C-alpha positions as CSV (number, residue, x, y, z in Angstrom):
1,M,9.5,10.5,3.8
2,Q,10.6,6.9,3.3
3,K,7.8,4.4,3.5
4,H,8.0,1.6,6.1
5,L,6.2,-1.8,6.4
6,L,6.1,-2.6,10.1
7,I,5.9,-6.4,10.5
8,I,4.6,-7.9,13.7
9,C,5.3,-11.7,13.5
10,G,5.5,-14.6,15.8
11,P,3.9,-17.9,16.8
12,T,0.2,-18.5,17.0
13,A,-1.5,-17.3,20.2
14,V,1.4,-15.1,21.3
15,G,-0.5,-11.8,21.1
16,K,0.3,-10.4,17.7
17,T,-3.2,-9.1,16.9
18,V,-3.4,-7.0,20.1
19,L,0.0,-5.5,19.5
20,G,-0.7,-4.9,15.8
21,V,-3.8,-2.9,16.6
22,Q,-2.0,-0.9,19.3
23,L,0.7,0.1,16.9
24,A,-1.7,0.8,14.0
25,K,-3.6,3.2,16.3
26,H,-0.4,4.7,17.5
27,Y,0.7,5.5,13.9
28,S,-2.9,6.2,12.6
29,T,-2.5,3.5,9.9
30,E,-4.0,0.2,8.7
31,V,-3.2,-3.5,9.1
32,I,-2.4,-6.1,6.5
33,S,-3.1,-9.6,7.8
34,V,-0.4,-12.1,6.9
35,D,-2.2,-15.3,8.0
36,S,-2.7,-17.9,5.3
37,R,-5.9,-19.2,7.0
38,Q,-7.6,-16.0,8.1
39,L,-7.8,-15.2,4.4
40,Y,-10.7,-17.6,4.0
41,K,-14.2,-16.2,4.6
42,E,-15.7,-19.5,5.8
43,M,-13.1,-20.2,8.5
44,S,-13.3,-17.9,11.5
45,I,-13.3,-19.7,14.9
46,G,-10.7,-22.2,14.1
47,T,-8.3,-19.6,12.6
48,A,-8.7,-17.2,15.6
49,K,-9.8,-14.5,13.2
50,P,-9.9,-11.1,14.9
51,T,-13.4,-9.9,15.7
52,L,-14.6,-6.4,14.9
53,Q,-14.3,-5.6,18.6
54,E,-10.7,-6.8,18.6
55,M,-9.8,-4.7,15.6
56,E,-10.9,-1.6,17.5
57,G,-11.9,0.3,14.4
58,V,-8.6,-0.3,12.7
59,Q,-9.0,-1.3,9.0
60,H,-7.7,-4.8,8.4
61,H,-6.9,-6.1,4.9
62,F,-6.7,-9.7,3.7
63,V,-9.1,-11.0,6.3
64,D,-12.2,-12.7,4.9
65,Y,-10.6,-12.2,1.6
66,I,-11.3,-15.3,-0.5
67,S,-13.4,-18.5,-0.5
68,I,-12.1,-21.9,0.6
69,Q,-12.9,-23.1,-2.9
70,Q,-10.3,-20.7,-4.4
71,N,-6.8,-21.9,-5.0
72,Y,-4.5,-19.3,-3.6
73,T,-0.7,-19.2,-3.4
74,A,2.1,-17.3,-1.8
75,G,2.7,-15.7,-5.3
76,D,-0.9,-14.6,-5.4
77,Y,-0.6,-13.1,-2.0
78,E,2.6,-11.3,-2.9
79,R,1.2,-9.7,-6.0
80,E,-2.0,-8.5,-4.3
81,V,-0.4,-7.2,-1.1
82,I,2.2,-5.2,-3.1
83,K,-0.6,-3.7,-5.1
84,K,-2.5,-2.9,-1.8
85,L,0.7,-1.4,-0.3
86,D,1.1,1.0,-3.2
87,E,-2.4,2.3,-2.4
88,L,-1.9,2.5,1.3
89,F,1.5,4.2,1.1
90,I,-0.2,7.1,-0.7
91,K,-2.1,7.8,2.6
92,H,0.4,6.5,5.2
93,D,4.1,6.5,5.7
94,I,3.8,3.4,7.9
95,V,1.7,0.3,7.3
96,V,1.4,-2.5,9.8
97,M,1.6,-6.2,8.7
98,C,0.6,-8.6,11.3
99,G,0.6,-12.4,11.4
100,G,2.5,-15.6,11.5
101,T,2.8,-17.0,8.0
102,G,6.5,-16.8,7.4
103,L,6.3,-17.9,3.8
104,Y,3.9,-15.0,3.0
105,I,6.0,-12.5,4.8
106,D,9.1,-13.6,2.8
107,A,7.0,-13.3,-0.4
108,V,6.2,-9.7,0.4
109,C,9.6,-8.7,1.6
110,K,11.8,-10.6,-0.9
111,G,9.6,-11.9,-3.7
112,F,8.5,-15.4,-4.5
113,D,9.6,-17.4,-7.6
114,E,6.9,-19.7,-8.7
115,G,8.4,-20.2,-12.1
116,I,8.8,-24.0,-11.9
117,E,6.2,-25.5,-14.1
118,S,4.3,-28.5,-12.8
119,N,5.3,-32.0,-14.1
120,A,2.1,-34.0,-14.6
121,E,3.9,-37.4,-14.4
122,I,5.9,-36.7,-11.3
123,K,2.9,-35.0,-9.7
124,Q,0.7,-38.0,-10.3
125,Q,3.4,-40.4,-8.9
126,I,3.6,-38.3,-5.7
127,I,-0.2,-38.3,-5.3
128,E,-0.4,-42.1,-5.8
129,Q,2.4,-42.7,-3.3
130,Y,0.7,-40.3,-0.8
131,N,-2.6,-42.0,-1.2
132,L,-0.9,-45.4,-0.6
133,L,1.6,-44.5,2.1
134,G,0.1,-41.5,3.8
135,L,1.2,-38.2,5.3
136,D,4.2,-39.7,7.3
137,W,5.7,-40.9,4.0
138,L,5.2,-37.4,2.4
139,Q,6.7,-35.6,5.4
140,N,9.7,-37.9,5.4
141,Q,10.3,-37.4,1.7
142,V,10.3,-33.6,2.1
143,K,12.4,-33.8,5.2
144,E,15.0,-35.8,3.3
145,K,15.1,-33.5,0.3
146,D,14.6,-30.1,1.9
147,I,15.1,-30.0,5.6
148,D,15.0,-26.2,5.6
149,F,11.5,-26.1,4.1
150,Y,10.4,-29.0,6.4
151,N,11.4,-27.2,9.5
152,K,9.5,-24.0,8.6
153,A,6.4,-25.3,6.7
154,D,3.0,-26.5,7.8
155,I,3.9,-30.2,7.6
156,H,0.3,-31.1,8.1
157,N,-0.7,-29.5,4.7
158,P,-0.3,-32.4,2.2
159,Q,-0.9,-30.1,-0.9
160,R,2.0,-27.8,0.1
161,L,4.3,-30.7,0.9
162,M,3.4,-32.4,-2.4
163,R,4.2,-29.2,-4.3
164,A,7.5,-28.9,-2.5
165,L,8.4,-32.5,-3.2
166,E,7.5,-32.1,-6.9
167,V,9.8,-29.1,-7.3
168,C,12.6,-31.0,-5.5
169,L,12.2,-33.9,-7.9
170,V,11.8,-31.8,-11.0
171,T,14.7,-29.4,-10.4
172,G,17.0,-31.6,-8.2
173,K,17.2,-28.6,-5.9
174,P,15.5,-27.8,-2.5
175,Y,12.2,-26.1,-2.9
176,S,13.2,-23.5,-0.3
177,S,16.0,-22.3,-2.6
178,L,13.3,-20.8,-4.8
179,R,12.9,-18.0,-2.2
180,K,16.7,-17.3,-2.0
181,N,17.9,-16.9,-5.6
182,K,16.8,-13.3,-6.2
183,I,15.5,-10.7,-3.7
184,A,12.9,-8.5,-5.4
185,E,13.3,-4.7,-5.2
186,R,10.8,-2.9,-3.0
187,N,10.0,0.8,-2.7
188,F,9.6,0.5,1.1
189,N,11.8,-0.4,4.1
190,T,10.8,-3.2,6.5
191,I,10.9,-3.3,10.3
192,K,10.4,-6.8,11.6
193,I,9.3,-7.2,15.2
194,F,9.3,-10.9,16.4
195,I,7.0,-11.4,19.3
196,N,7.9,-14.4,21.5
197,E,7.8,-15.7,25.1
198,D,8.7,-18.7,27.2
199,R,7.6,-22.0,25.6
200,E,5.6,-23.0,28.7
201,V,3.7,-19.8,28.7
202,L,3.0,-19.9,25.0
203,Y,1.8,-23.5,25.1
204,E,-0.5,-22.7,28.0
205,K,-2.0,-19.9,25.9
206,I,-2.5,-22.2,23.0
207,N,-4.2,-24.8,25.1
208,K,-6.5,-22.1,26.6
209,R,-7.3,-20.7,23.1
210,V,-8.4,-24.1,21.8
211,N,-10.7,-24.5,24.8
212,V,-12.2,-21.1,24.1
213,M,-12.6,-22.0,20.4
214,M,-14.6,-25.1,21.4
215,Q,-16.7,-23.0,23.8
216,H,-17.4,-20.5,21.0
217,G,-18.6,-23.1,18.5
218,L,-15.6,-24.6,16.7
219,L,-17.4,-28.0,16.5
220,K,-20.4,-26.5,14.7
221,E,-18.1,-24.5,12.4
222,A,-16.2,-27.7,11.5
223,E,-19.5,-29.6,11.0
224,R,-20.7,-26.9,8.6
225,L,-17.4,-27.2,6.6
226,Y,-17.3,-31.0,6.7
227,P,-18.7,-31.4,3.2
228,Y,-15.7,-29.5,1.9
229,K,-13.1,-31.4,3.9
230,N,-11.1,-32.4,0.9
231,L,-10.4,-28.8,-0.1
232,N,-6.8,-27.7,0.4
233,A,-7.8,-24.8,2.7
234,L,-9.3,-27.3,5.2
235,N,-6.3,-29.5,5.4
236,T,-5.3,-27.6,8.5
237,V,-5.1,-27.8,12.2
238,G,-8.3,-27.3,14.1
239,Y,-10.5,-28.7,11.3
240,K,-9.0,-32.0,10.1
241,E,-8.9,-33.3,13.7
242,L,-12.6,-32.7,14.0
243,F,-13.3,-34.2,10.6
244,D,-11.7,-37.4,11.9
245,Y,-14.1,-37.2,14.9
246,F,-17.0,-36.9,12.5
247,D,-15.6,-39.9,10.6
248,N,-15.6,-41.9,13.8
249,K,-11.8,-42.2,13.7
250,T,-11.3,-40.7,17.1
251,S,-13.2,-39.4,20.1
252,L,-14.0,-35.7,20.6
253,D,-11.7,-35.4,23.6
254,K,-8.9,-36.9,21.6
255,A,-9.6,-34.7,18.7
256,V,-9.4,-31.6,20.9
257,D,-6.1,-32.9,22.5
258,L,-4.7,-33.3,19.0
259,I,-5.7,-29.8,18.0
260,K,-3.7,-28.5,21.0
261,Q,-0.7,-30.8,20.2
262,H,-0.6,-29.9,16.5
263,T,-1.0,-26.2,17.2
264,R,1.9,-26.4,19.6
265,N,4.0,-28.2,17.0
266,Y,3.1,-25.5,14.5
267,A,4.0,-22.7,16.9
268,K,7.4,-24.4,17.5
269,R,8.1,-24.3,13.7
270,Q,7.0,-20.7,13.5
271,V,9.5,-19.8,16.3
272,T,12.2,-21.6,14.4
273,W,11.4,-19.7,11.2
274,F,11.5,-16.3,12.8
275,K,14.5,-17.0,15.0
276,N,16.4,-17.8,11.8
277,D,15.5,-14.5,10.2
278,E,18.3,-12.1,11.0
279,D,16.1,-9.1,10.2
280,C,13.9,-9.9,13.2
281,T,14.3,-8.1,16.5
282,T,12.7,-10.0,19.4
283,F,10.4,-8.6,22.1
284,S,7.9,-10.1,24.5
285,P,4.3,-9.2,23.7
286,N,3.9,-6.9,26.6
287,E,6.9,-4.7,25.9
288,I,4.8,-2.2,23.9
289,E,6.8,0.9,25.0
290,K,10.2,-0.7,24.3
291,I,8.8,-1.7,20.8
292,K,7.7,1.8,20.1
293,A,11.1,3.2,21.2
294,F,12.9,0.7,19.0
295,I,10.7,1.6,16.0
296,E,11.3,5.4,16.5
297,I,15.1,4.8,16.5
298,V,14.9,2.8,13.2
299,L,12.7,5.5,11.7
300,Q,15.1,8.3,12.7
301,H,18.0,6.5,11.1
302,S,16.3,5.6,7.8
């Protein structure tokens, strides 16, 4: 039987984890997490990492996988997930992939070309300009040179933006075109389920989730990670806002409001990414029976 990777994707807080577990149990299979932040062992509350109770006994891979001190790329993820899939497809005809990092999903489905070597001189110039002019300058530069990447990326991650800008300047081409030149051959088919719902409902879920994170100890988690705030892994929503609070740059209430705002902004970019993926079929998170029926039709015709 042909092997299938069942991808559950969508914006943060929409309900992917619950659906992924339901489908994994339905098909007696395992889950590969495709969340670039849940990879890190030290970051749990702020990344909404699923608990053992939420996993309901389903084996999840690539959660608590690496340390925040480890440099990790989409290319690393692609290679290691493909290796894991080879193992899992020996036992299962279907494997569930669940998460919202579109870049990593593309890497697994299509391959990711990281063959552009770093240019030390250009890289240093970008770093100096970033240190002098700040994140707004960096965001505008990437927006000007690669609007496609800008609309889909985590634009609050300066390291990722600096790498994208470096590639644009070195090659004279958009960084996003690296992912489109050649689609890698895969020994499995993919079924992409895009979970989405009304913006107002999603944003309310995000706001509530941030409140719950704070109640569950996000402030203490961020305080514990504060000594490592300059690491790339921690240049992310939910932590950098609280680091500013620790640095007396903002109040705690304002920091929490900014976490909500930046998370909503990130969710909007995730929705844009998956809406532009013609391989995605859209459902609301509570349409579990419709989703199962759709999957069965695809399986029957493949």
